[in-house]
N, CA, C and O atoms as a GROMACS GRO file, in nm:
protein
  476
    1MET      N    1  -9.823 -21.390   5.312
    1MET     CA    2  -9.685 -21.434   5.317
    1MET      C    3  -9.630 -21.437   5.174
    1MET      O    4  -9.695 -21.487   5.082
    2LEU      N    5  -9.511 -21.384   5.156
    2LEU     CA    6  -9.445 -21.387   5.027
    2LEU      C    7  -9.359 -21.511   5.014
    2LEU      O    8  -9.309 -21.564   5.114
    3SER      N    9  -9.343 -21.558   4.893
    3SER     CA   10  -9.251 -21.669   4.866
    3SER      C   11  -9.189 -21.647   4.729
    3SER      O   12  -9.238 -21.565   4.651
    4LEU      N   13  -9.085 -21.717   4.701
    4LEU     CA   14  -9.015 -21.704   4.575
    4LEU      C   15  -9.097 -21.768   4.463
    4LEU      O   16  -9.141 -21.882   4.476
    5ALA      N   17  -9.118 -21.694   4.354
    5ALA     CA   18  -9.201 -21.742   4.243
    5ALA      C   19  -9.119 -21.796   4.128
    5ALA      O   20  -9.162 -21.891   4.062
    6LEU      N   21  -9.002 -21.739   4.101
    6LEU     CA   22  -8.925 -21.776   3.983
    6LEU      C   23  -8.782 -21.725   3.996
    6LEU      O   24  -8.761 -21.613   4.042
    7LEU      N   25  -8.686 -21.805   3.958
    7LEU     CA   26  -8.547 -21.762   3.944
    7LEU      C   27  -8.516 -21.755   3.796
    7LEU      O   28  -8.549 -21.846   3.721
    8LYS      N   29  -8.451 -21.646   3.754
    8LYS     CA   30  -8.416 -21.629   3.613
    8LYS      C   31  -8.265 -21.609   3.600
    8LYS      O   32  -8.204 -21.534   3.677
    9ILE      N   33  -8.205 -21.677   3.502
    9ILE     CA   34  -8.061 -21.669   3.480
    9ILE      C   35  -8.038 -21.622   3.337
    9ILE      O   36  -8.079 -21.690   3.243
   10PRO      N   37  -7.973 -21.506   3.318
   10PRO     CA   38  -7.946 -21.459   3.182
   10PRO      C   39  -7.831 -21.537   3.120
   10PRO      O   40  -7.730 -21.562   3.185
   11VAL      N   41  -7.849 -21.575   2.994
   11VAL     CA   42  -7.747 -21.653   2.923
   11VAL      C   43  -7.729 -21.598   2.781
   11VAL      O   44  -7.814 -21.525   2.731
   12THR      N   45  -7.619 -21.634   2.718
   12THR     CA   46  -7.595 -21.590   2.580
   12THR      C   47  -7.628 -21.696   2.478
   12THR      O   48  -7.661 -21.664   2.363
   13ASN      N   49  -7.619 -21.823   2.518
   13ASN     CA   50  -7.644 -21.934   2.426
   13ASN      C   51  -7.739 -22.030   2.495
   13ASN      O   52  -7.700 -22.102   2.587
   14LEU      N   53  -7.863 -22.031   2.452
   14LEU     CA   54  -7.967 -22.107   2.521
   14LEU      C   55  -7.940 -22.258   2.516
   14LEU      O   56  -7.959 -22.326   2.617
   15ASP      N   57  -7.897 -22.310   2.403
   15ASP     CA   58  -7.871 -22.454   2.393
   15ASP      C   59  -7.757 -22.497   2.484
   15ASP      O   60  -7.765 -22.600   2.551
   16ARG      N   61  -7.649 -22.418   2.486
   16ARG     CA   62  -7.535 -22.451   2.573
   16ARG      C   63  -7.577 -22.444   2.719
   16ARG      O   64  -7.542 -22.533   2.797
   17ALA      N   65  -7.650 -22.340   2.756
   17ALA     CA   66  -7.695 -22.325   2.894
   17ALA      C   67  -7.792 -22.437   2.933
   17ALA      O   68  -7.785 -22.490   3.044
   18LYS      N   69  -7.881 -22.473   2.841
   18LYS     CA   70  -7.976 -22.582   2.868
   18LYS      C   71  -7.902 -22.712   2.896
   18LYS      O   72  -7.939 -22.784   2.989
   19ALA      N   73  -7.798 -22.742   2.819
   19ALA     CA   74  -7.719 -22.864   2.841
   19ALA      C   75  -7.649 -22.860   2.977
   19ALA      O   76  -7.649 -22.958   3.050
   20PHE      N   77  -7.589 -22.746   3.009
   20PHE     CA   78  -7.516 -22.732   3.136
   20PHE      C   79  -7.611 -22.748   3.255
   20PHE      O   80  -7.583 -22.825   3.347
   21TYR      N   81  -7.722 -22.675   3.254
   21TYR     CA   82  -7.813 -22.679   3.367
   21TYR      C   83  -7.892 -22.809   3.373
   21TYR      O   84  -7.932 -22.850   3.482
   22SER      N   85  -7.916 -22.876   3.262
   22SER     CA   86  -7.978 -23.009   3.265
   22SER      C   87  -7.890 -23.105   3.343
   22SER      O   88  -7.939 -23.185   3.422
   23LYS      N   89  -7.759 -23.095   3.320
   23LYS     CA   90  -7.665 -23.182   3.392
   23LYS      C   91  -7.657 -23.142   3.539
   23LYS      O   92  -7.660 -23.228   3.627
   24LEU      N   93  -7.647 -23.011   3.565
   24LEU     CA   94  -7.638 -22.964   3.703
   24LEU      C   95  -7.762 -23.003   3.782
   24LEU      O   96  -7.750 -23.056   3.893
   25PHE      N   97  -7.879 -22.978   3.728
   25PHE     CA   98  -8.005 -23.004   3.798
   25PHE      C   99  -8.050 -23.150   3.790
   25PHE      O  100  -8.142 -23.190   3.861
   26GLU      N  101  -7.985 -23.230   3.705
   26GLU     CA  102  -8.031 -23.367   3.677
   26GLU      C  103  -8.179 -23.366   3.641
   26GLU      O  104  -8.259 -23.441   3.696
   27ALA      N  105  -8.213 -23.278   3.547
   27ALA     CA  106  -8.354 -23.260   3.509
   27ALA      C  107  -8.361 -23.218   3.362
   27ALA      O  108  -8.266 -23.164   3.306
   28THR      N  109  -8.475 -23.246   3.302
   28THR     CA  110  -8.500 -23.196   3.168
   28THR      C  111  -8.593 -23.076   3.179
   28THR      O  112  -8.676 -23.068   3.270
   29PRO      N  113  -8.580 -22.982   3.087
   29PRO     CA  114  -8.667 -22.865   3.093
   29PRO      C  115  -8.815 -22.904   3.079
   29PRO      O  116  -8.849 -23.000   3.010
   30VAL      N  117  -8.900 -22.827   3.146
   30VAL     CA  118  -9.044 -22.846   3.131
   30VAL      C  119  -9.097 -22.759   3.018
   30VAL      O  120  -9.209 -22.780   2.971
   31PHE      N  121  -9.017 -22.661   2.975
   31PHE     CA  122  -9.056 -22.572   2.865
   31PHE      C  123  -8.930 -22.520   2.798
   31PHE      O  124  -8.832 -22.488   2.865
   32HIS      N  125  -8.934 -22.511   2.664
   32HIS     CA  126  -8.822 -22.456   2.588
   32HIS      C  127  -8.877 -22.386   2.465
   32HIS      O  128  -8.957 -22.444   2.391
   33SER      N  129  -8.835 -22.262   2.444
   33SER     CA  130  -8.875 -22.188   2.324
   33SER      C  131  -8.756 -22.107   2.274
   33SER      O  132  -8.719 -22.006   2.334
   34ALA      N  133  -8.696 -22.151   2.165
   34ALA     CA  134  -8.587 -22.076   2.104
   34ALA      C  135  -8.637 -21.940   2.057
   34ALA      O  136  -8.564 -21.841   2.065
   35GLU      N  137  -8.761 -21.934   2.008
   35GLU     CA  138  -8.818 -21.809   1.958
   35GLU      C  139  -8.821 -21.702   2.066
   35GLU      O  140  -8.791 -21.585   2.039
   36PHE      N  141  -8.857 -21.741   2.188
   36PHE     CA  142  -8.865 -21.645   2.298
   36PHE      C  143  -8.741 -21.645   2.385
   36PHE      O  144  -8.734 -21.573   2.484
   37GLY      N  145  -8.640 -21.726   2.349
   37GLY     CA  146  -8.516 -21.730   2.424
   37GLY      C  147  -8.536 -21.772   2.568
   37GLY      O  148  -8.483 -21.708   2.660
   38TRP      N  149  -8.612 -21.879   2.589
   38TRP     CA  150  -8.652 -21.919   2.725
   38TRP      C  151  -8.650 -22.069   2.740
   38TRP      O  152  -8.705 -22.141   2.656
   39THR      N  153  -8.588 -22.118   2.845
   39THR     CA  154  -8.592 -22.258   2.885
   39THR      C  155  -8.623 -22.260   3.034
   39THR      O  156  -8.564 -22.184   3.111
   40GLN      N  157  -8.717 -22.345   3.075
   40GLN     CA  158  -8.756 -22.347   3.216
   40GLN      C  159  -8.749 -22.487   3.273
   40GLN      O  160  -8.791 -22.584   3.210
   41PHE      N  161  -8.694 -22.496   3.393
   41PHE     CA  162  -8.685 -22.620   3.471
   41PHE      C  163  -8.773 -22.605   3.594
   41PHE      O  164  -8.810 -22.494   3.631
   42MET      N  165  -8.806 -22.716   3.656
   42MET     CA  166  -8.870 -22.715   3.787
   42MET      C  167  -8.776 -22.783   3.886
   42MET      O  168  -8.739 -22.899   3.868
   43LEU      N  169  -8.738 -22.711   3.989
   43LEU     CA  170  -8.659 -22.767   4.099
   43LEU      C  171  -8.755 -22.778   4.217
   43LEU      O  172  -8.773 -22.683   4.293
   44GLY      N  173  -8.814 -22.894   4.232
   44GLY     CA  174  -8.921 -22.908   4.329
   44GLY      C  175  -9.038 -22.822   4.283
   44GLY      O  176  -9.091 -22.842   4.174
   45SER      N  177  -9.077 -22.727   4.366
   45SER     CA  178  -9.187 -22.638   4.328
   45SER      C  179  -9.136 -22.503   4.277
   45SER      O  180  -9.216 -22.412   4.253
   46LEU      N  181  -9.005 -22.489   4.261
   46LEU     CA  182  -8.947 -22.362   4.218
   46LEU      C  183  -8.912 -22.364   4.069
   46LEU      O  184  -8.828 -22.444   4.028
   47PRO      N  185  -8.974 -22.278   3.989
   47PRO     CA  186  -8.935 -22.266   3.848
   47PRO      C  187  -8.802 -22.192   3.836
   47PRO      O  188  -8.782 -22.088   3.899
   48VAL      N  189  -8.712 -22.245   3.755
   48VAL     CA  190  -8.584 -22.180   3.724
   48VAL      C  191  -8.577 -22.164   3.574
   48VAL      O  192  -8.584 -22.263   3.500
   49ALA      N  193  -8.562 -22.041   3.528
   49ALA     CA  194  -8.563 -22.012   3.385
   49ALA      C  195  -8.428 -21.962   3.338
   49ALA      O  196  -8.362 -21.883   3.406
   50LEU      N  197  -8.387 -22.008   3.222
   50LEU     CA  198  -8.272 -21.955   3.149
   50LEU      C  199  -8.330 -21.868   3.039
   50LEU      O  200  -8.426 -21.907   2.973
   51TYR      N  201  -8.272 -21.750   3.019
   51TYR     CA  202  -8.329 -21.663   2.917
   51TYR      C  203  -8.222 -21.582   2.845
   51TYR      O  204  -8.119 -21.547   2.902
   52ILE      N  205  -8.251 -21.553   2.718
   52ILE     CA  206  -8.167 -21.465   2.638
   52ILE      C  207  -8.218 -21.322   2.661
   52ILE      O  208  -8.333 -21.293   2.627
   53PRO      N  209  -8.136 -21.232   2.717
   53PRO     CA  210  -8.182 -21.095   2.739
   53PRO      C  211  -8.232 -21.030   2.610
   53PRO      O  212  -8.174 -21.048   2.502
   54GLY      N  213  -8.342 -20.954   2.623
   54GLY     CA  214  -8.396 -20.881   2.510
   54GLY      C  215  -8.499 -20.956   2.429
   54GLY      O  216  -8.555 -20.901   2.334
   55LYS      N  217  -8.526 -21.082   2.465
   55LYS     CA  218  -8.626 -21.160   2.390
   55LYS      C  219  -8.757 -21.172   2.467
   55LYS      O  220  -8.840 -21.257   2.434
   56GLY      N  221  -8.777 -21.090   2.566
   56GLY     CA  222  -8.902 -21.092   2.640
   56GLY      C  223  -8.890 -21.138   2.783
   56GLY      O  224  -8.982 -21.120   2.862
   57GLY      N  225  -8.777 -21.199   2.820
   57GLY     CA  226  -8.762 -21.252   2.956
   57GLY      C  227  -8.697 -21.156   3.053
   57GLY      O  228  -8.697 -21.180   3.174
   58GLY      N  229  -8.643 -21.048   3.003
   58GLY     CA  230  -8.575 -20.952   3.090
   58GLY      C  231  -8.450 -20.898   3.023
   58GLY      O  232  -8.421 -20.928   2.907
   59ALA      N  233  -8.377 -20.818   3.098
   59ALA     CA  234  -8.258 -20.752   3.043
   59ALA      C  235  -8.136 -20.773   3.131
   59ALA      O  236  -8.049 -20.686   3.137
   60GLY      N  237  -8.128 -20.887   3.198
   60GLY     CA  238  -8.012 -20.915   3.283
   60GLY      C  239  -7.884 -20.923   3.200
   60GLY      O  240  -7.888 -20.934   3.078
   61LEU      N  241  -7.773 -20.918   3.269
   61LEU     CA  242  -7.643 -20.925   3.203
   61LEU      C  243  -7.576 -21.059   3.231
   61LEU      O  244  -7.539 -21.085   3.346
   62PRO      N  245  -7.561 -21.144   3.130
   62PRO     CA  246  -7.488 -21.269   3.152
   62PRO      C  247  -7.346 -21.240   3.200
   62PRO      O  248  -7.285 -21.140   3.161
   63GLY      N  249  -7.295 -21.327   3.283
   63GLY     CA  250  -7.158 -21.315   3.329
   63GLY      C  251  -7.142 -21.248   3.463
   63GLY      O  252  -7.030 -21.220   3.505
   64HIS      N  253  -7.252 -21.221   3.532
   64HIS     CA  254  -7.246 -21.162   3.666
   64HIS      C  255  -7.286 -21.267   3.769
   64HIS      O  256  -7.343 -21.370   3.735
   65ASP      N  257  -7.257 -21.238   3.893
   65ASP     CA  258  -7.297 -21.330   3.998
   65ASP      C  259  -7.448 -21.329   4.011
   65ASP      O  260  -7.512 -21.224   4.002
   66LEU      N  261  -7.505 -21.447   4.031
   66LEU     CA  262  -7.649 -21.459   4.048
   66LEU      C  263  -7.686 -21.418   4.190
   66LEU      O  264  -7.609 -21.438   4.283
   67ASP      N  265  -7.803 -21.362   4.206
   67ASP     CA  266  -7.845 -21.310   4.334
   67ASP      C  267  -7.932 -21.410   4.410
   67ASP      O  268  -8.033 -21.371   4.470
   68PHE      N  269  -7.894 -21.536   4.408
   68PHE     CA  270  -7.964 -21.637   4.485
   68PHE      C  271  -7.866 -21.751   4.511
   68PHE      O  272  -7.761 -21.761   4.447
   69GLN      N  273  -7.901 -21.835   4.606
   69GLN     CA  274  -7.821 -21.953   4.635
   69GLN      C  275  -7.913 -22.073   4.639
   69GLN      O  276  -8.022 -22.067   4.697
   70LEU      N  277  -7.869 -22.182   4.579
   70LEU     CA  278  -7.944 -22.306   4.581
   70LEU      C  279  -7.896 -22.391   4.698
   70LEU      O  280  -7.797 -22.357   4.763
   71PHE      N  281  -7.966 -22.501   4.726
   71PHE     CA  282  -7.929 -22.593   4.833
   71PHE      C  283  -7.914 -22.733   4.774
   71PHE      O  284  -7.992 -22.774   4.689
   72ALA      N  285  -7.812 -22.804   4.819
   72ALA     CA  286  -7.793 -22.946   4.784
   72ALA      C  287  -7.737 -23.017   4.906
   72ALA      O  288  -7.650 -22.963   4.974
   73PRO      N  289  -7.786 -23.138   4.935
   73PRO     CA  290  -7.739 -23.208   5.054
   73PRO      C  291  -7.600 -23.272   5.038
   73PRO      O  292  -7.534 -23.298   5.138
   74ASP      N  293  -7.555 -23.298   4.914
   74ASP     CA  294  -7.429 -23.368   4.891
   74ASP      C  295  -7.344 -23.289   4.790
   74ASP      O  296  -7.347 -23.316   4.670
   75LEU      N  297  -7.270 -23.191   4.841
   75LEU     CA  298  -7.189 -23.106   4.752
   75LEU      C  299  -7.078 -23.183   4.680
   75LEU      O  300  -7.056 -23.157   4.562
   76PRO      N  301  -7.007 -23.277   4.744
   76PRO     CA  302  -6.904 -23.350   4.671
   76PRO      C  303  -6.959 -23.428   4.551
   76PRO      O  304  -6.896 -23.432   4.445
   77ALA      N  305  -7.076 -23.490   4.566
   77ALA     CA  306  -7.136 -23.563   4.453
   77ALA      C  307  -7.176 -23.466   4.342
   77ALA      O  308  -7.158 -23.496   4.223
   78LEU      N  309  -7.229 -23.353   4.379
   78LEU     CA  310  -7.267 -23.252   4.280
   78LEU      C  311  -7.143 -23.200   4.208
   78LEU      O  312  -7.145 -23.184   4.086
   79LYS      N  313  -7.037 -23.173   4.282
   79LYS     CA  314  -6.912 -23.126   4.220
   79LYS      C  315  -6.859 -23.229   4.121
   79LYS      O  316  -6.818 -23.194   4.011
   80ASP      N  317  -6.861 -23.356   4.160
   80ASP     CA  318  -6.816 -23.463   4.068
   80ASP      C  319  -6.897 -23.464   3.939
   80ASP      O  320  -6.843 -23.487   3.831
   81ARG      N  321  -7.028 -23.438   3.949
   81ARG     CA  322  -7.115 -23.441   3.833
   81ARG      C  323  -7.085 -23.329   3.734
   81ARG      O  324  -7.099 -23.347   3.613
   82ILE      N  325  -7.043 -23.213   3.784
   82ILE     CA  326  -7.023 -23.098   3.696
   82ILE      C  327  -6.876 -23.063   3.670
   82ILE      O  328  -6.848 -22.967   3.598
   83ASP      N  329  -6.782 -23.139   3.728
   83ASP     CA  330  -6.640 -23.105   3.717
   83ASP      C  331  -6.592 -23.083   3.574
   83ASP      O  332  -6.510 -22.994   3.550
   84GLN      N  333  -6.640 -23.161   3.479
   84GLN     CA  334  -6.595 -23.144   3.340
   84GLN      C  335  -6.646 -23.014   3.279
   84GLN      O  336  -6.582 -22.958   3.190
   85ASP      N  337  -6.760 -22.967   3.324
   85ASP     CA  338  -6.822 -22.847   3.266
   85ASP      C  339  -6.796 -22.721   3.348
   85ASP      O  340  -6.808 -22.610   3.296
   86ALA      N  341  -6.763 -22.737   3.474
   86ALA     CA  342  -6.734 -22.623   3.562
   86ALA      C  343  -6.601 -22.652   3.631
   86ALA      O  344  -6.598 -22.688   3.748
   87THR      N  345  -6.493 -22.635   3.558
   87THR     CA  346  -6.361 -22.673   3.607
   87THR      C  347  -6.314 -22.587   3.724
   87THR      O  348  -6.218 -22.623   3.793
   88ASP      N  349  -6.380 -22.474   3.748
   88ASP     CA  350  -6.343 -22.389   3.862
   88ASP      C  351  -6.424 -22.422   3.988
   88ASP      O  352  -6.410 -22.353   4.089
   89ALA      N  353  -6.507 -22.525   3.984
   89ALA     CA  354  -6.594 -22.557   4.098
   89ALA      C  355  -6.509 -22.596   4.219
   89ALA      O  356  -6.420 -22.680   4.212
   90GLU      N  357  -6.539 -22.530   4.331
   90GLU     CA  358  -6.469 -22.557   4.457
   90GLU      C  359  -6.568 -22.558   4.572
   90GLU      O  360  -6.665 -22.482   4.573
   91ILE      N  361  -6.543 -22.646   4.668
   91ILE     CA  362  -6.622 -22.648   4.790
   91ILE      C  363  -6.550 -22.564   4.895
   91ILE      O  364  -6.431 -22.583   4.920
   92HIS      N  365  -6.624 -22.472   4.955
   92HIS     CA  366  -6.569 -22.381   5.056
   92HIS      C  367  -6.629 -22.412   5.192
   92HIS      O  368  -6.748 -22.444   5.204
   93GLU      N  369  -6.547 -22.401   5.295
   93GLU     CA  370  -6.593 -22.410   5.434
   93GLU      C  371  -6.618 -22.267   5.478
   93GLU      O  372  -6.526 -22.186   5.480
   94ASN      N  373  -6.741 -22.234   5.514
   94ASN     CA  374  -6.778 -22.098   5.549
   94ASN      C  375  -6.772 -22.076   5.700
   94ASN      O  376  -6.783 -22.170   5.778
   95ALA      N  377  -6.753 -21.951   5.740
   95ALA     CA  378  -6.737 -21.916   5.880
   95ALA      C  379  -6.856 -21.956   5.967
   95ALA      O  380  -6.841 -21.978   6.087
   96ASP      N  381  -6.975 -21.965   5.907
   96ASP     CA  382  -7.095 -21.999   5.985
   96ASP      C  383  -7.115 -22.150   6.001
   96ASP      O  384  -7.217 -22.193   6.054
   97GLY      N  385  -7.018 -22.230   5.955
   97GLY     CA  386  -7.028 -22.375   5.965
   97GLY      C  387  -7.090 -22.441   5.844
   97GLY      O  388  -7.094 -22.564   5.836
   98SER      N  389  -7.137 -22.363   5.750
   98SER     CA  390  -7.194 -22.419   5.628
   98SER      C  391  -7.084 -22.445   5.525
   98SER      O  392  -6.970 -22.402   5.541
   99GLN      N  393  -7.120 -22.514   5.422
   99GLN     CA  394  -7.032 -22.535   5.307
   99GLN      C  395  -7.102 -22.479   5.184
   99GLN      O  396  -7.225 -22.474   5.177
  100SER      N  397  -7.021 -22.437   5.086
  100SER     CA  398  -7.078 -22.391   4.960
  100SER      C  399  -6.994 -22.443   4.844
  100SER      O  400  -6.871 -22.449   4.851
  101LEU      N  401  -7.063 -22.481   4.739
  101LEU     CA  402  -7.000 -22.517   4.613
  101LEU      C  403  -7.015 -22.395   4.523
  101LEU      O  404  -7.127 -22.353   4.494
  102GLU      N  405  -6.903 -22.340   4.478
  102GLU     CA  406  -6.906 -22.217   4.399
  102GLU      C  407  -6.835 -22.240   4.267
  102GLU      O  408  -6.728 -22.301   4.261
  103PHE      N  409  -6.897 -22.188   4.159
  103PHE     CA  410  -6.841 -22.205   4.025
  103PHE      C  411  -6.904 -22.105   3.930
  103PHE      O  412  -6.999 -22.035   3.966
  104ARG      N  413  -6.853 -22.099   3.809
  104ARG     CA  414  -6.908 -22.015   3.702
  104ARG      C  415  -6.973 -22.106   3.599
  104ARG      O  416  -6.919 -22.210   3.563
  105ASP      N  417  -7.091 -22.064   3.549
  105ASP     CA  418  -7.156 -22.138   3.442
  105ASP      C  419  -7.090 -22.100   3.309
  105ASP      O  420  -7.000 -22.016   3.308
  106PRO      N  421  -7.132 -22.160   3.196
  106PRO     CA  422  -7.066 -22.130   3.068
  106PRO      C  423  -7.070 -21.983   3.026
  106PRO      O  424  -6.989 -21.941   2.944
  107ASP      N  425  -7.163 -21.903   3.082
  107ASP     CA  426  -7.169 -21.761   3.051
  107ASP      C  427  -7.093 -21.676   3.152
  107ASP      O  428  -7.090 -21.553   3.139
  108GLY      N  429  -7.032 -21.738   3.250
  108GLY     CA  430  -6.958 -21.665   3.351
  108GLY      C  431  -7.041 -21.622   3.470
  108GLY      O  432  -6.990 -21.551   3.557
  109ASN      N  433  -7.169 -21.662   3.477
  109ASN     CA  434  -7.250 -21.632   3.593
  109ASN      C  435  -7.196 -21.709   3.713
  109ASN      O  436  -7.172 -21.829   3.705
  110GLY      N  437  -7.178 -21.639   3.824
  110GLY     CA  438  -7.133 -21.706   3.947
  110GLY      C  439  -7.250 -21.777   4.011
  110GLY      O  440  -7.355 -21.718   4.034
  111VAL      N  441  -7.232 -21.906   4.041
  111VAL     CA  442  -7.337 -21.988   4.103
  111VAL      C  443  -7.285 -22.036   4.238
  111VAL      O  444  -7.170 -22.079   4.250
  112LYS      N  445  -7.372 -22.029   4.339
  112LYS     CA  446  -7.336 -22.078   4.473
  112LYS      C  447  -7.445 -22.174   4.518
  112LYS      O  448  -7.564 -22.142   4.516
  113ILE      N  449  -7.402 -22.294   4.559
  113ILE     CA  450  -7.495 -22.395   4.610
  113ILE      C  451  -7.450 -22.428   4.752
  113ILE      O  452  -7.335 -22.462   4.777
  114MET      N  453  -7.544 -22.417   4.844
  114MET     CA  454  -7.514 -22.430   4.987
  114MET      C  455  -7.550 -22.569   5.041
  114MET      O  456  -7.637 -22.637   4.988
  115ALA      N  457  -7.480 -22.607   5.147
  115ALA     CA  458  -7.516 -22.724   5.227
  115ALA      C  459  -7.483 -22.690   5.372
  115ALA      O  460  -7.379 -22.632   5.400
  116ARG      N  461  -7.572 -22.725   5.461
  116ARG     CA  462  -7.546 -22.700   5.602
  116ARG      C  463  -7.467 -22.816   5.660
  116ARG      O  464  -7.483 -22.931   5.619
  117VAL      N  465  -7.382 -22.783   5.754
  117VAL     CA  466  -7.305 -22.884   5.825
  117VAL      C  467  -7.367 -22.899   5.963
  117VAL      O  468  -7.377 -22.802   6.038
  118ASP      N  469  -7.407 -23.020   5.998
  118ASP     CA  470  -7.467 -23.042   6.129
  118ASP      C  471  -7.360 -23.029   6.237
  118ASP      O  472  -7.248 -23.077   6.220
  119PRO      N  473  -7.394 -22.962   6.351
  119PRO     CA  474  -7.296 -22.944   6.460
  119PRO      C  475  -7.263 -23.074   6.528
  119PRO      O  476  -7.182 -23.076   6.621
   0.00000   0.00000   0.00000
């Protein structure tokens, strides 16, 4: 059985991204290396890494939509926490009955966080 091993987010400024995602995740990084352009968080058992392209972590392009979606049970509380840093954050009602909080990080990466709505 396959499972997700790591999520990587390309960024242009590691310190700025680390501050933003520390607030979003309500977590401190478990690893940080300016030399390698890498900061890593643990979201439960899932490692999430911020990286500067070209420093060994990959060659992604900051400012594009991310190809994953996170889950949070309380989107309004999460939106309140990041409103000052993600002023475009909006909660959407989706056709499948779910809700999503969508916003851009400081590098312009599109982030989507989902919550299911019970019938």
